[in-house]
PASEBA-1860 file (N, C-alpha, C; in nm, 3 decimals):
! residues 286
1> MEFVYEMP> 0.083/-0.119/0.000/0.000/0.000/0.000/0.087/0.124/0.000 ~ 0.051/0.222/-0.080/0.124/0.349/-0.086/0.054/0.452/0.002 ~ 0.128/0.510/0.096/0.070/0.614/0.181/0.055/0.744/0.103 ~ -0.053/0.816/0.132/-0.075/0.948/0.073/-0.097/1.047/0.187 ~ -0.076/1.175/0.158/-0.086/1.278/0.263/-0.202/1.374/0.243 ~ -0.279/1.351/0.138/-0.403/1.424/0.114/-0.507/1.322/0.070 ~ -0.631/1.342/0.112/-0.737/1.251/0.070/-0.754/1.259/-0.082 ~ -0.745/1.150/-0.154/-0.767/1.154/-0.300/-0.905/1.211/-0.332
9> AAMLRETD> -0.910/1.300/-0.429/-1.036/1.367/-0.465/-1.144/1.267/-0.503 ~ -1.103/1.155/-0.562/-1.201/1.055/-0.605/-1.279/0.996/-0.488 ~ -1.220/1.002/-0.367/-1.288/0.946/-0.251/-1.402/1.035/-0.201 ~ -1.407/1.158/-0.248/-1.510/1.253/-0.203/-1.616/1.279/-0.310 ~ -1.610/1.204/-0.419/-1.705/1.225/-0.528/-1.840/1.164/-0.492 ~ -1.941/1.209/-0.562/-2.074/1.150/-0.544/-2.075/1.010/-0.604 ~ -2.142/0.919/-0.539/-2.154/0.783/-0.589/-2.296/0.734/-0.568 ~ -2.342/0.646/-0.655/-2.477/0.592/-0.637/-2.473/0.460/-0.560
17> RHGEVRRF> -2.353/0.424/-0.511/-2.339/0.301/-0.433/-2.324/0.338/-0.284 ~ -2.432/0.392/-0.232/-2.432/0.440/-0.093/-2.453/0.327/0.006 ~ -2.368/0.323/0.108/-2.398/0.239/0.222/-2.505/0.306/0.306 ~ -2.555/0.234/0.404/-2.658/0.288/0.493/-2.597/0.317/0.630 ~ -2.624/0.436/0.684/-2.584/0.468/0.820/-2.711/0.460/0.906 ~ -2.714/0.361/0.991/-2.836/0.327/1.064/-2.818/0.352/1.213 ~ -2.917/0.410/1.276/-2.916/0.430/1.420/-2.935/0.295/1.490 ~ -2.857/0.273/1.596/-2.866/0.148/1.670/-2.869/0.179/1.818
25> TYDSRTYE> -2.961/0.119/1.889/-2.971/0.141/2.034/-2.956/0.007/2.106 ~ -2.902/0.015/2.225/-2.882/-0.106/2.304/-2.884/-0.070/2.452 ~ -2.901/-0.170/2.535/-2.903/-0.149/2.679/-2.771/-0.194/2.739 ~ -2.721/-0.116/2.831/-2.599/-0.152/2.903/-2.631/-0.177/3.049 ~ -2.599/-0.296/3.094/-2.615/-0.330/3.235/-2.483/-0.319/3.312 ~ -2.380/-0.278/3.243/-2.248/-0.271/3.304/-2.245/-0.180/3.427 ~ -2.320/-0.070/3.422/-2.312/0.030/3.528/-2.428/0.021/3.626 ~ -2.505/-0.088/3.619/-2.626/-0.101/3.700/-2.596/-0.091/3.849
33> AEDDHILH> -2.486/-0.149/3.893/-2.452/-0.145/4.035/-2.421/-0.003/4.080 ~ -2.362/0.077/3.991/-2.327/0.214/4.025/-2.448/0.307/4.017 ~ -2.525/0.291/3.909/-2.631/0.387/3.879/-2.771/0.339/3.915 ~ -2.780/0.211/3.953/-2.908/0.152/3.993/-3.011/0.157/3.882 ~ -2.965/0.152/3.757/-3.058/0.143/3.645/-2.985/0.093/3.521 ~ -3.064/0.044/3.427/-3.010/0.003/3.299/-2.991/0.127/3.213 ~ -2.876/0.139/3.152/-2.845/0.256/3.070/-2.882/0.228/2.926 ~ -2.959/0.317/2.865/-2.996/0.305/2.724/-2.899/0.389/2.643
41> KGAWVYLP> -2.830/0.326/2.549/-2.727/0.396/2.474/-2.751/0.383/2.325 ~ -2.683/0.471/2.249/-2.698/0.470/2.105/-2.565/0.467/2.034 ~ -2.566/0.420/1.911/-2.450/0.418/1.824/-2.500/0.432/1.681 ~ -2.408/0.453/1.588/-2.440/0.451/1.446/-2.369/0.333/1.383 ~ -2.438/0.268/1.291/-2.380/0.152/1.223/-2.381/0.178/1.073 ~ -2.263/0.173/1.014/-2.250/0.183/0.868/-2.257/0.044/0.809 ~ -2.354/0.025/0.720/-2.368/-0.101/0.647/-2.329/-0.075/0.502 ~ -2.239/-0.154/0.446/-2.192/-0.127/0.311/-2.302/-0.144/0.206
49> YGYDASKK> -2.285/-0.079/0.094/-2.378/-0.092/-0.019/-2.397/-0.240/-0.052 ~ -2.523/-0.280/-0.066/-2.552/-0.419/-0.097/-2.544/-0.512/0.023 ~ -2.545/-0.456/0.142/-2.538/-0.539/0.263/-2.637/-0.654/0.253 ~ -2.590/-0.773/0.279/-2.668/-0.895/0.266/-2.655/-0.975/0.395 ~ -2.763/-0.989/0.466/-2.758/-1.056/0.596/-2.720/-1.203/0.586 ~ -2.720/-1.258/0.466/-2.680/-1.398/0.449/-2.528/-1.411/0.435 ~ -2.457/-1.297/0.423/-2.311/-1.298/0.414/-2.251/-1.255/0.547 ~ -2.121/-1.281/0.564/-2.052/-1.240/0.685/-1.959/-1.124/0.655
57> YDILYLLH> -1.955/-1.026/0.747/-1.876/-0.906/0.727/-1.778/-0.886/0.843 ~ -1.658/-0.839/0.808/-1.566/-0.790/0.910/-1.626/-0.665/0.972 ~ -1.582/-0.634/1.095/-1.643/-0.521/1.165/-1.537/-0.437/1.236 ~ -1.553/-0.306/1.222/-1.466/-0.207/1.286/-1.547/-0.125/1.385 ~ -1.500/-0.119/1.509/-1.558/-0.030/1.611/-1.471/0.095/1.612 ~ -1.533/0.211/1.588/-1.462/0.336/1.561/-1.508/0.447/1.655 ~ -1.415/0.501/1.733/-1.451/0.597/1.837/-1.417/0.742/1.804 ~ -1.494/0.831/1.864/-1.475/0.975/1.856/-1.373/1.021/1.958
65> GGGVNEDW> -1.352/1.152/1.969/-1.262/1.210/2.066/-1.337/1.271/2.184 ~ -1.266/1.345/2.265/-1.324/1.400/2.387/-1.428/1.507/2.363 ~ -1.532/1.508/2.444/-1.631/1.614/2.444/-1.739/1.605/2.339 ~ -1.736/1.502/2.254/-1.842/1.485/2.154/-1.910/1.349/2.181 ~ -1.972/1.290/2.078/-2.043/1.164/2.102/-2.044/1.078/1.977 ~ -2.131/0.981/1.975/-2.136/0.884/1.865/-2.172/0.945/1.730 ~ -2.222/1.069/1.729/-2.259/1.135/1.604/-2.137/1.179/1.522 ~ -2.020/1.184/1.585/-1.904/1.249/1.525/-1.869/1.200/1.385
73> WFKMFPET> -1.840/1.073/1.370/-1.785/1.025/1.243/-1.882/1.036/1.126 ~ -2.005/0.994/1.144/-2.096/0.984/1.031/-2.203/1.091/1.024 ~ -2.240/1.151/1.136/-2.346/1.252/1.134/-2.288/1.393/1.131 ~ -2.187/1.421/1.211/-2.125/1.553/1.208/-2.036/1.569/1.084 ~ -1.980/1.457/1.037/-1.895/1.458/0.917/-1.945/1.350/0.820 ~ -2.057/1.376/0.752/-2.117/1.273/0.665/-2.028/1.232/0.548 ~ -1.926/1.315/0.516/-1.836/1.275/0.408/-1.755/1.151/0.445 ~ -1.750/1.117/0.574/-1.682/0.994/0.614/-1.746/0.873/0.544
81> AVIVDNMI> -1.878/0.870/0.542/-1.948/0.759/0.475/-1.921/0.761/0.326 ~ -1.912/0.880/0.266/-1.883/0.891/0.123/-1.746/0.832/0.092 ~ -1.648/0.861/0.178/-1.513/0.806/0.160/-1.518/0.654/0.163 ~ -1.586/0.598/0.262/-1.594/0.453/0.272/-1.670/0.394/0.155 ~ -1.779/0.459/0.114/-1.855/0.414/-0.003/-1.764/0.401/-0.125 ~ -1.685/0.506/-0.149/-1.599/0.506/-0.267/-1.486/0.405/-0.256 ~ -1.431/0.388/-0.137/-1.327/0.288/-0.118/-1.378/0.148/-0.153 ~ -1.497/0.118/-0.105/-1.555/-0.014/-0.133/-1.589/-0.026/-0.281
89> ADGICQPC> -1.652/0.077/-0.336/-1.691/0.073/-0.478/-1.571/0.055/-0.570 ~ -1.459/0.116/-0.534/-1.338/0.109/-0.617/-1.250/-0.012/-0.583 ~ -1.293/-0.093/-0.490/-1.217/-0.212/-0.455/-1.091/-0.183/-0.374 ~ -1.085/-0.065/-0.312/-0.969/-0.028/-0.231/-0.971/-0.101/-0.098 ~ -1.089/-0.126/-0.047/-1.104/-0.208/0.073/-1.224/-0.298/0.055 ~ -1.233/-0.400/0.137/-1.346/-0.491/0.131/-1.466/-0.432/0.204 ~ -1.588/-0.469/0.163/-1.705/-0.425/0.239/-1.694/-0.466/0.384 ~ -1.725/-0.374/0.473/-1.721/-0.405/0.615/-1.829/-0.324/0.687
97> IIVTPTYY> -1.857/-0.363/0.808/-1.948/-0.290/0.895/-1.865/-0.201/0.986 ~ -1.909/-0.076/1.006/-1.840/0.016/1.096/-1.939/0.066/1.201 ~ -1.901/0.054/1.326/-1.987/0.095/1.438/-1.922/0.212/1.510 ~ -1.997/0.320/1.530/-1.944/0.436/1.604/-2.025/0.455/1.732 ~ -1.976/0.403/1.843/-2.042/0.419/1.972/-1.987/0.540/2.047 ~ -2.020/0.551/2.174/-1.961/0.652/2.261/-1.923/0.588/2.394 ~ -1.813/0.635/2.453/-1.774/0.586/2.586/-1.842/0.666/2.696 ~ -1.903/0.779/2.663/-1.970/0.861/2.764/-2.102/0.799/2.808
105> RGEDADKN> -2.141/0.834/2.929/-2.270/0.787/2.979/-2.336/0.891/3.070 ~ -2.333/1.014/3.027/-2.403/1.119/3.101/-2.315/1.191/3.199 ~ -2.292/1.130/3.315/-2.218/1.196/3.422/-2.067/1.188/3.403 ~ -2.022/1.127/3.295/-1.878/1.106/3.275/-1.798/1.235/3.264 ~ -1.864/1.346/3.234/-1.793/1.472/3.220/-1.717/1.508/3.348 ~ -1.764/1.454/3.460/-1.699/1.484/3.587/-1.588/1.384/3.622 ~ -1.570/1.284/3.539/-1.465/1.185/3.562/-1.349/1.211/3.467 ~ -1.230/1.174/3.508/-1.115/1.204/3.422/-1.103/1.106/3.307
113> AEYITEHF> -1.020/1.143/3.211/-1.007/1.064/3.090/-0.955/0.924/3.118 ~ -0.866/0.912/3.216/-0.811/0.780/3.248/-0.923/0.684/3.289 ~ -1.014/0.732/3.371/-1.126/0.649/3.416/-1.216/0.610/3.299 ~ -1.251/0.708/3.216/-1.344/0.683/3.106/-1.286/0.582/3.007 ~ -1.163/0.606/2.964/-1.105/0.522/2.861/-1.080/0.380/2.911 ~ -1.045/0.365/3.036/-1.019/0.232/3.091/-1.149/0.157/3.117 ~ -1.246/0.226/3.175/-1.367/0.160/3.222/-1.460/0.119/3.109 ~ -1.447/0.182/2.993/-1.532/0.148/2.879/-1.511/0.002/2.836
121> CHELRRDL> -1.400/-0.058/2.874/-1.371/-0.195/2.834/-1.481/-0.292/2.874 ~ -1.546/-0.267/2.987/-1.648/-0.361/3.036/-1.776/-0.351/2.952 ~ -1.820/-0.228/2.925/-1.938/-0.210/2.841/-1.914/-0.266/2.701 ~ -1.795/-0.242/2.649/-1.759/-0.290/2.516/-1.776/-0.441/2.507 ~ -1.726/-0.511/2.606/-1.728/-0.658/2.604/-1.866/-0.715/2.637 ~ -1.927/-0.661/2.741/-2.050/-0.720/2.793/-2.175/-0.678/2.716 ~ -2.176/-0.554/2.666/-2.299/-0.498/2.612/-2.293/-0.465/2.462 ~ -2.196/-0.382/2.425/-2.195/-0.330/2.288/-2.171/-0.439/2.183
129> IPAVESAF> -2.061/-0.512/2.196/-2.030/-0.613/2.095/-2.140/-0.719/2.085 ~ -2.186/-0.776/2.196/-2.294/-0.875/2.184/-2.421/-0.818/2.119 ~ -2.456/-0.693/2.153/-2.576/-0.634/2.095/-2.562/-0.614/1.945 ~ -2.451/-0.554/1.903/-2.429/-0.526/1.762/-2.420/-0.656/1.681 ~ -2.343/-0.751/1.732/-2.317/-0.870/1.652/-2.427/-0.976/1.664 ~ -2.528/-0.946/1.744/-2.652/-1.022/1.739/-2.745/-0.966/1.633 ~ -2.732/-0.836/1.606/-2.823/-0.768/1.515/-2.775/-0.765/1.370 ~ -2.643/-0.771/1.350/-2.588/-0.760/1.215/-2.500/-0.881/1.183
137> STYAGGDV> -2.479/-0.902/1.055/-2.413/-1.024/1.010/-2.262/-1.010/1.009 ~ -2.199/-1.057/1.114/-2.053/-1.057/1.124/-2.005/-1.203/1.124 ~ -1.874/-1.221/1.139/-1.821/-1.356/1.142/-1.857/-1.431/1.269 ~ -1.913/-1.359/1.366/-1.965/-1.427/1.485/-2.086/-1.512/1.452 ~ -2.153/-1.480/1.340/-2.267/-1.559/1.296/-2.383/-1.559/1.392 ~ -2.394/-1.451/1.471/-2.504/-1.441/1.567/-2.476/-1.508/1.700 ~ -2.368/-1.584/1.708/-2.330/-1.648/1.834/-2.236/-1.553/1.908 ~ -2.290/-1.483/2.008/-2.212/-1.382/2.079/-2.164/-1.432/2.215
145> SEENLIKT> -2.151/-1.562/2.226/-2.088/-1.617/2.346/-1.943/-1.569/2.349 ~ -1.888/-1.556/2.469/-1.750/-1.511/2.480/-1.655/-1.603/2.403 ~ -1.679/-1.731/2.410/-1.594/-1.828/2.340/-1.592/-1.800/2.190 ~ -1.708/-1.772/2.132/-1.714/-1.749/1.988/-1.660/-1.612/1.948 ~ -1.680/-1.512/2.033/-1.624/-1.380/2.005/-1.472/-1.386/2.005 ~ -1.415/-1.464/2.094/-1.270/-1.483/2.096/-1.225/-1.556/1.970 ~ -1.299/-1.657/1.933/-1.267/-1.737/1.814/-1.266/-1.652/1.687 ~ -1.350/-1.548/1.683/-1.365/-1.466/1.561/-1.291/-1.332/1.571
153> RHHRAFAG> -1.194/-1.319/1.660/-1.125/-1.192/1.683/-1.053/-1.140/1.559 ~ -1.012/-1.229/1.469/-0.940/-1.186/1.349/-1.029/-1.108/1.253 ~ -1.158/-1.107/1.278/-1.252/-1.034/1.192/-1.308/-0.910/1.262 ~ -1.238/-0.867/1.369/-1.287/-0.754/1.449/-1.173/-0.655/1.473 ~ -1.201/-0.525/1.450/-1.101/-0.420/1.465/-1.154/-0.309/1.554 ~ -1.060/-0.231/1.609/-1.096/-0.117/1.694/-1.003/-0.002/1.661 ~ -1.061/0.117/1.644/-0.982/0.237/1.617/-1.051/0.357/1.680 ~ -0.975/0.465/1.700/-1.034/0.584/1.758/-0.938/0.701/1.751
161> LSLGSMTT> -0.992/0.820/1.763/-0.913/0.942/1.753/-0.901/1.012/1.888 ~ -0.784/1.067/1.917/-0.761/1.148/2.036/-0.796/1.069/2.163 ~ -0.894/1.113/2.240/-0.934/1.035/2.357/-0.981/0.896/2.315 ~ -1.035/0.887/2.195/-1.071/0.755/2.141/-0.949/0.673/2.106 ~ -0.837/0.739/2.077/-0.711/0.667/2.055/-0.662/0.609/2.188 ~ -0.672/0.687/2.295/-0.639/0.635/2.427/-0.729/0.517/2.461 ~ -0.855/0.525/2.423/-0.949/0.417/2.449/-0.914/0.292/2.368 ~ -0.858/0.313/2.249/-0.815/0.200/2.167/-0.713/0.117/2.243
169> YRAAFYNN> -0.620/0.186/2.308/-0.521/0.114/2.390/-0.587/0.052/2.513 ~ -0.659/0.131/2.589/-0.707/0.085/2.719/-0.823/-0.014/2.710 ~ -0.928/0.024/2.638/-1.048/-0.059/2.637/-1.036/-0.180/2.545 ~ -0.965/-0.164/2.432/-0.957/-0.273/2.335/-0.828/-0.353/2.346 ~ -0.713/-0.285/2.342/-0.585/-0.355/2.336/-0.546/-0.417/2.470 ~ -0.541/-0.337/2.576/-0.497/-0.390/2.706/-0.599/-0.485/2.768 ~ -0.727/-0.449/2.760/-0.829/-0.521/2.836/-0.916/-0.617/2.756 ~ -0.916/-0.604/2.623/-0.999/-0.693/2.541/-0.922/-0.746/2.421
177> YDLFSWYG> -0.793/-0.767/2.440/-0.710/-0.814/2.328/-0.764/-0.943/2.268 ~ -0.825/-1.027/2.347/-0.875/-1.154/2.296/-0.996/-1.139/2.205 ~ -1.053/-1.019/2.196/-1.169/-0.995/2.109/-1.132/-0.921/1.980 ~ -1.015/-0.862/1.975/-0.974/-0.781/1.860/-0.836/-0.824/1.813 ~ -0.813/-0.810/1.682/-0.681/-0.842/1.629/-0.624/-0.730/1.543 ~ -0.699/-0.621/1.526/-0.657/-0.507/1.444/-0.683/-0.379/1.523 ~ -0.584/-0.289/1.526/-0.594/-0.168/1.609/-0.548/-0.045/1.531 ~ -0.623/0.064/1.547/-0.587/0.190/1.482/-0.592/0.306/1.579
185> PFSGCCGP> -0.486/0.329/1.655/-0.484/0.448/1.742/-0.447/0.573/1.662 ~ -0.541/0.669/1.654/-0.519/0.793/1.580/-0.497/0.907/1.679 ~ -0.377/0.955/1.694/-0.347/1.074/1.775/-0.343/1.046/1.925 ~ -0.243/0.973/1.969/-0.218/0.966/2.111/-0.229/0.829/2.174 ~ -0.165/0.818/2.292/-0.168/0.694/2.369/-0.201/0.722/2.515 ~ -0.121/0.806/2.581/-0.141/0.828/2.724/-0.183/0.971/2.758 ~ -0.188/1.060/2.659/-0.221/1.198/2.688/-0.099/1.277/2.734 ~ -0.109/1.408/2.738/0.007/1.492/2.769/0.065/1.472/2.908
193> NGDRDAEV> -0.019/1.428/3.002/0.028/1.411/3.140/0.042/1.264/3.180 ~ 0.037/1.175/3.083/0.042/1.033/3.112/0.183/0.983/3.142 ~ 0.189/0.863/3.192/0.315/0.797/3.226/0.360/0.715/3.105 ~ 0.455/0.766/3.031/0.498/0.700/2.908/0.562/0.565/2.934 ~ 0.642/0.556/3.039/0.706/0.430/3.072/0.603/0.323/3.106 ~ 0.499/0.365/3.178/0.393/0.270/3.215/0.320/0.218/3.092 ~ 0.300/0.305/2.992/0.232/0.262/2.870/0.317/0.161/2.793 ~ 0.446/0.186/2.784/0.535/0.092/2.716/0.530/-0.044/2.786
201> KRIRETLA> 0.531/-0.041/2.917/0.525/-0.165/2.995/0.395/-0.241/2.968 ~ 0.283/-0.169/2.960/0.155/-0.235/2.936/0.150/-0.296/2.795 ~ 0.204/-0.224/2.698/0.209/-0.278/2.562/0.294/-0.405/2.559 ~ 0.409/-0.399/2.623/0.499/-0.514/2.627/0.432/-0.633/2.694 ~ 0.367/-0.610/2.807/0.303/-0.718/2.881/0.183/-0.775/2.805 ~ 0.107/-0.688/2.739/-0.009/-0.735/2.662/0.034/-0.826/2.549 ~ 0.136/-0.786/2.475/0.182/-0.865/2.361/0.247/-0.996/2.407 ~ 0.321/-0.992/2.517/0.385/-1.113/2.568/0.280/-1.214/2.616
209> AAESKGMP> 0.178/-1.164/2.685/0.071/-1.253/2.733/-0.006/-1.312/2.616 ~ -0.031/-1.230/2.515/-0.103/-1.278/2.397/-0.023/-1.385/2.324 ~ 0.106/-1.365/2.313/0.192/-1.462/2.246/0.190/-1.596/2.321 ~ 0.190/-1.590/2.452/0.189/-1.713/2.531/0.059/-1.789/2.516 ~ -0.048/-1.720/2.477/-0.179/-1.783/2.457/-0.205/-1.818/2.311 ~ -0.108/-1.791/2.225/-0.126/-1.820/2.083/-0.223/-1.727/2.015 ~ -0.224/-1.600/2.056/-0.312/-1.500/1.996/-0.228/-1.392/1.929 ~ -0.190/-1.411/1.805/-0.105/-1.312/1.738/-0.180/-1.184/1.706
217> LDYMFCCN> -0.104/-1.078/1.694/-0.156/-0.949/1.650/-0.159/-0.947/1.498 ~ -0.274/-0.915/1.440/-0.279/-0.901/1.294/-0.213/-0.769/1.252 ~ -0.254/-0.658/1.315/-0.190/-0.530/1.280/-0.225/-0.423/1.382 ~ -0.125/-0.344/1.417/-0.146/-0.218/1.488/-0.095/-0.109/1.396 ~ -0.187/-0.024/1.350/-0.153/0.084/1.259/-0.174/0.216/1.331 ~ -0.066/0.269/1.388/-0.072/0.397/1.460/-0.064/0.511/1.359 ~ -0.131/0.620/1.389/-0.134/0.735/1.298/-0.124/0.864/1.377 ~ -0.058/0.962/1.318/-0.050/1.093/1.380/0.007/1.192/1.279
225> GDKDIAFA> -0.006/1.320/1.309/0.059/1.424/1.230/0.174/1.480/1.310 ~ 0.280/1.523/1.243/0.397/1.568/1.320/0.377/1.705/1.384 ~ 0.263/1.769/1.357/0.227/1.893/1.427/0.108/1.873/1.520 ~ 0.069/1.750/1.539/-0.043/1.716/1.627/0.001/1.732/1.773 ~ -0.087/1.782/1.856/-0.054/1.802/1.997/-0.024/1.669/2.068 ~ -0.073/1.558/2.011/-0.052/1.427/2.073/0.063/1.350/2.007 ~ 0.138/1.414/1.921/0.239/1.342/1.845/0.357/1.295/1.928 ~ 0.415/1.384/2.009/0.541/1.353/2.077/0.528/1.231/2.168
233> EHQYIMER> 0.425/1.229/2.252/0.411/1.116/2.344/0.379/0.987/2.268 ~ 0.297/0.998/2.164/0.258/0.880/2.088/0.380/0.819/2.017 ~ 0.457/0.904/1.952/0.575/0.856/1.880/0.677/0.795/1.977 ~ 0.701/0.862/2.089/0.798/0.812/2.187/0.759/0.674/2.237 ~ 0.633/0.659/2.277/0.586/0.532/2.332/0.599/0.420/2.229 ~ 0.557/0.447/2.106/0.558/0.340/2.007/0.699/0.310/1.955 ~ 0.787/0.407/1.954/0.927/0.377/1.919/0.990/0.286/2.024 ~ 0.960/0.314/2.150/1.008/0.228/2.258/0.946/0.089/2.247
241> ALQECPQL> 0.816/0.085/2.222/0.747/-0.044/2.211/0.804/-0.128/2.098 ~ 0.833/-0.063/1.986/0.889/-0.135/1.872/1.024/-0.197/1.907 ~ 1.103/-0.125/1.985/1.234/-0.174/2.026/1.225/-0.287/2.128 ~ 1.124/-0.278/2.217/1.117/-0.371/2.330/1.022/-0.489/2.311 ~ 0.942/-0.485/2.205/0.843/-0.590/2.183/0.877/-0.669/2.056 ~ 0.931/-0.787/2.070/0.964/-0.866/1.951/0.842/-0.906/1.869 ~ 0.725/-0.895/1.929/0.603/-0.930/1.858/0.563/-0.824/1.754 ~ 0.617/-0.702/1.768/0.589/-0.595/1.672/0.695/-0.596/1.563
249> VKGENYDF> 0.652/-0.610/1.439/0.745/-0.612/1.326/0.698/-0.507/1.225 ~ 0.776/-0.402/1.212/0.739/-0.292/1.124/0.720/-0.341/0.981 ~ 0.607/-0.301/0.922/0.577/-0.340/0.785/0.507/-0.473/0.773 ~ 0.505/-0.550/0.882/0.437/-0.679/0.881/0.310/-0.677/0.965 ~ 0.322/-0.632/1.088/0.202/-0.621/1.173/0.200/-0.489/1.249 ~ 0.285/-0.396/1.208/0.293/-0.267/1.277/0.344/-0.158/1.183 ~ 0.284/-0.039/1.196/0.335/0.081/1.130/0.295/0.203/1.211 ~ 0.368/0.311/1.190/0.334/0.439/1.249/0.333/0.540/1.134
257> FIIPGGVH> 0.213/0.571/1.086/0.195/0.661/0.973/0.195/0.806/1.022 ~ 0.279/0.889/0.963/0.292/1.029/1.004/0.258/1.121/0.887 ~ 0.167/1.214/0.909/0.135/1.315/0.808/0.225/1.435/0.830 ~ 0.310/1.471/0.736/0.393/1.591/0.751/0.304/1.715/0.762 ~ 0.320/1.789/0.870/0.237/1.907/0.892/0.098/1.877/0.944 ~ 0.067/1.749/0.965/-0.067/1.711/1.010/-0.094/1.755/1.152 ~ -0.218/1.797/1.178/-0.257/1.846/1.310/-0.371/1.761/1.365 ~ -0.423/1.805/1.478/-0.526/1.733/1.553/-0.663/1.770/1.498
265> DMKAWQLH> -0.696/1.719/1.377/-0.823/1.758/1.316/-0.882/1.646/1.231 ~ -1.006/1.668/1.188/-1.079/1.564/1.118/-1.018/1.531/0.983 ~ -0.958/1.627/0.919/-0.893/1.600/0.791/-0.788/1.490/0.807 ~ -0.710/1.499/0.914/-0.609/1.396/0.940/-0.675/1.263/0.977 ~ -0.776/1.267/1.061/-0.837/1.144/1.109/-0.909/1.068/0.998 ~ -0.973/1.140/0.906/-1.033/1.072/0.793/-0.927/1.008/0.703 ~ -0.812/1.074/0.692/-0.703/1.016/0.614/-0.648/0.891/0.684 ~ -0.643/0.894/0.816/-0.602/0.775/0.890/-0.699/0.659/0.864
273> LYHVLQIF> -0.828/0.690/0.866/-0.929/0.587/0.839/-0.911/0.531/0.699 ~ -0.884/0.618/0.603/-0.860/0.576/0.465/-0.745/0.474/0.458 ~ -0.642/0.496/0.536/-0.529/0.404/0.534/-0.558/0.273/0.608 ~ -0.618/0.282/0.727/-0.638/0.158/0.802/-0.735/0.064/0.733 ~ -0.831/0.118/0.661/-0.926/0.031/0.591/-0.859/-0.047/0.479 ~ -0.743/0.000/0.434/-0.668/-0.073/0.332/-0.580/-0.183/0.395 ~ -0.562/-0.175/0.525/-0.476/-0.270/0.596/-0.558/-0.372/0.675 ~ -0.661/-0.324/0.743/-0.741/-0.413/0.826/-0.805/-0.524/0.742
281> FQPADA> -0.809/-0.642/0.800/-0.876/-0.760/0.745/-0.812/-0.815/0.618 ~ -0.688/-0.772/0.592/-0.616/-0.827/0.478/-0.531/-0.945/0.524 ~ -0.518/-1.049/0.441/-0.428/-1.158/0.478/-0.285/-1.111/0.486 ~ -0.203/-1.178/0.564/-0.067/-1.135/0.591/0.016/-1.119/0.465 ~ -0.012/-1.199/0.362/0.068/-1.192/0.239/0.005/-1.108/0.131 ~ -0.097/-1.028/0.168/-0.166/-0.943/0.067/-0.076/-0.828/0.025
END
């Protein structure tokens, strides 16, 4: 795959092969002990053009950044769906399902980012994935038992921007590695005040534990711009991780894509999505 630093104009053209962006609601019992009630939550689900419930689709869970919600990717920036439509229509990536949830649950504004990004792992595993993959046709085949979700991890990816990038590490990689095999952290790992050494240690321990269980990483595709506020910490952590983790092999199951002059904005994040969709769910020798 050839990296580009501007979104190709063809990806923003009008197409008659539109996927559907559908509202999806589900109940979360994860916080019942804390809040004494079942939480009703929403997400958006992108279904590719020609979606056929008799077929199986790979699935990407895609998160927003801080202070917004599940509307970010497809409703606030509807051209995101146009980009994916064109990628699929042109054969640049395979048809897939994309889910954009939120880690917020109302009162979270008063809790710090570390709590939010870490704690979302439980809702993700217990509520969101089973609800989505019971309703739509993924490689889980409607069987959302933990055993089967683990068995089908090679067909499941997680990515996110900014605070959602931190969540990619915490909720998906560190705490639910057995459910995902593809990761796309866009803009950051631990935040400006985070413990970089601790993050490197967690990455090293996660990959070592996974290797001991026979759960290889398909790909971690990190992305950032060299003028992004989250660039320095992200680059430092992943350069250390690459040196200290024999399980990470640049160009085989790991890359760090850098946009020259890229900043902390949607233009960069959509370009990151454009790249990861060309990498995710591809066989190792593709």
